[in-house]
N, C-alpha and C positions, 0 to 999 in steps of 0.2 A: 182366654185373656190375651190382650195385646201387649207386646213388649215396648210399645211406643214408636216403633219403626214402621214406616210404610211398607207393608208387604204386598206384593202383587199376588192377587188371587186369580186363578184362572176363571175366565168368564165362562158361564155355562154354555155349552154348545161349541166352545172353541176347540179346534183340533190341537192337541199338545205337540204334534210333529210340526205343524205349521208355526206354532209359537216358538218352538226350538229353532227352526230354520230362521225365523226373524231375529231371534236373539244371537244366533251365530253370525248372521249378516251384520248386525249392529256391532258385535264384538270385532269382527274382521275390519269393519270400517274404522273403529276406534284404534285398532292395532295398527292399521295403515297410517292413521294420523300420528300415532305415537312414534312409529318408525320414521315418518317424515320429519317430525320434530327432532328426533334423535340424530338423523343425518344432518339437519340444519345446524344442530348444536356442534356436531363434529366438524363441519365446515367452518363454523364460526371460530372454534378453538384453533383450527389449523390456520385460519386467517390471522388470528391474534398472534400465534407463534411466529408466522412469517413476518408480520409487522414488527414484532419484537426483534427478530434477527436483523431485519432491514434497518431499524433504528440503531441497533448496536453497531452495524457496519458503518452507518453514517457518522456516528459518534467517533468510532475508531479512525475514520478517514479525516474527520475534522481535527482530531488530536494530532494525527500525523502531519496534517497541513500546517498547524501552528508550530509543531516541533521543527518542521523544515524551515519555517519562517524565522524562528529563533536561531536555529543553527546557521542559517545564511547570514544573519547579523553578526554571529560570533566569528565566522571565518576571516573577515578582514582584520579583526583584532589579533587572531593567531598569526596571520601573515605579517602584520606590522611588528609583532614580537620577534618573528623570525628575522625580519630585516634589521631590527635593533640589535639582535644577537650577532648577525653577520657584520654590521657596521662597527660594533664595539670591538670586535676582534678578540681573538683568544690570547694574544700576547700580553695585554695589560692586566688580565685577571682581576679586574675591579669587582667590587661587591655589587655594583649596579648590574653588571653583566650576569653575575651569579643569580641575583634576584629576578632578573628578566627570564633567565633560563628556568628557574623554578616555576614562575607563573606560566610560562609556555608549556612546561611539562604537565602542570595541573589542568590547563585548558585542553591539552591533547588527550588526557585521560577522560575528561568529561565528554569530549566529542566521541571518543572511542566507546565509552559506555553507552552512549546514545545511538551507536550503530554507524557512526561516520568513519569512513576510511578514505585515504587519498587515492586518487586514480594514478596508476603508474603510467606515465606517458613517454618519458624520455627513452629513445631507442626503439620504441614500439611502432608498428604500422599505424598510420592515421586511421582513426575510427570516428566517423561523424556522430555516432551515438555517444561517444565519450569526450571527444575533442572539438574545439572550435578553432579552426585555422585562422590565424591573424596575418600570416605572411608565408610566402614560399621563398625558400632560400636555395640558390644554386649550390649544390654540393656534389661535385663529380665523384668523390670517394664514398659517398653514402648511397644506399639503395633508395630508389624513387618512392616517395610517399611515406618515409619514415620521419617520425618526430625528432627534430634535432635540438629544439630548445623549448622549454616550458616557460611561457611568459607569466602565466598565473596558474597556480595549482587548482586542479579539479577534485571534487569529492563525491563519493557515493554515500547514500543513506540506505543501509540494509540492502545493498545490491542495486539500488535505483540511483540514477544520476541526480545528485543534489545541485551540483554546479559543474558544467563541463570544464575541462582544462583548456586554457588558451595557449595555443602552441604555434611554433614555426615548423613548417614541413619541408623536407628536402625535396628538391627537384633535380634529378640527375639527367642532364641532357643526353648523355651517352645511352642510358637504359631506355630512354624514349625513342631514340633512333633505332635501337635494336628491335623494339616493339613494332615500329612502323615498317621496318624491313621484313619482319616475320609475317606481317599481314598480307 
């Protein structure tokens, strides 16, 4: 009785060893195809994972770019508040001055939370990565190349320059002459 399935029956006169060899060859061929498909699947999965990581990096970079853009727009507001505080003076103690100070403090905390920190420039050696020199000033009592005045404050965003400091740099004619003589 047949179970309804197609069963292969050996053909009369067929060598069972030959048939076994054919079946083994067919099995090996199918196994190679399956292994090939499995490898292709693994490569496709790796490609998808790499693409996901690349897209996440791009999204993170875009978020950082927009954050920088926003923070650059906030910096002049902070600086204008600083100027208002300076010009109002401490002597009169007006409520306006106190209000401006409170606003400035809040803005400062927002910037700090976002990773913004001021670049310390005054008295430091000029660094073209952090500073933008707007003027050289003859200063015989200062060391050559030292920042003597900060025209506009610079800021870092998580250790990267958001905006360089605009500075005036000391030029000491005496130290330059000493350098030339020592050469």
